[in-house]
N, C-alpha and C positions, 0 to 999 in steps of 0.2 A: 211429657211425664203427667201422668194423670191424678186428678184428686183421688184419694183413698175411698175406694168402697167399702160395701159393708163388711166384707172378709176381713179385708186388712184393718179395719176399725177394730172387729172382734178380737184380733191377734193383740192390738195396741188396748185392748181393755184395762189393765193392771196400770199403763200409762194415763189414760184417761181418767181414770179415777181419781189419781193425784191431782190431776189439773183441774178435775171439776171442783176439787175440794179448795181451790182458790178461789175467795169470795167476789172478789174483784173482777171474774171471770163471767161472761155469759156464753151458755154454747148455745149459739144460733140455730145451728144445724150439727148434727151427728158429726163432731170431729173438727167443727169452726166455731173458736172462741173468739169473741170480740171484748177489748177494752174500752168501755164507756161505750162511744158508737163507733169504733175502730175497730176495723180487722185486725187481731194479734196473732193468732195461732191457727195452723189448719194443715193438714196431712196429703202427701201424696206417695203412691206407689210405683215402682218400675220393676224391671226384671233384677235391676241392681238391689233391690230392697227397698225399705220403708224410708221415708223422709219425712221432716217438720219444715214448715215455712214460718219462723216465729221474727217478730217485728219487734227485736230487741231494744232497739234504741227510738222505738215508736215511730220512725220513720219509714224507713224500706225492711224488705223481707232477707232475712239470710236463711239459708236451707243447712239442715242438721240432720244426719242419717240417724234413724231409732230404731235400727233393726234388731239391736242386740239388747239385754237388760241394762248393761254399763252405759249405752248411746243415749237409753231412755231416761235412765238415772240423772247423766248429765244435762238433758233437755229439761227435765224437772228443775233442777238447780238453777239453770238459765231464768226460767220462768220465774221462781221465787225471787230469783236476785232482782230481776227488773222490777219485782212488783213491790218488793222490799223497797227498791231506791226510790219508786214514786210517792209510798207512805211517807218517806223521812224529809 
């Protein structure tokens, strides 16, 4: 599974805008987000669809499908939940 290319990231633009709105995250390269100095979220593409690798436990990545709007909304909720736990 390869990292998401420019075209794949373009289709994820509504999702990326929501992730970019999370002040704690830094987008070091298109579609690759860091929390503090650690990789936190990036995207992949393959014939089965688009996927996100999210370091939800801040230790290891878990992969989530993000091809549909509902899947993308679920990922955004996971990101926000994780970041909210860090603040408390």
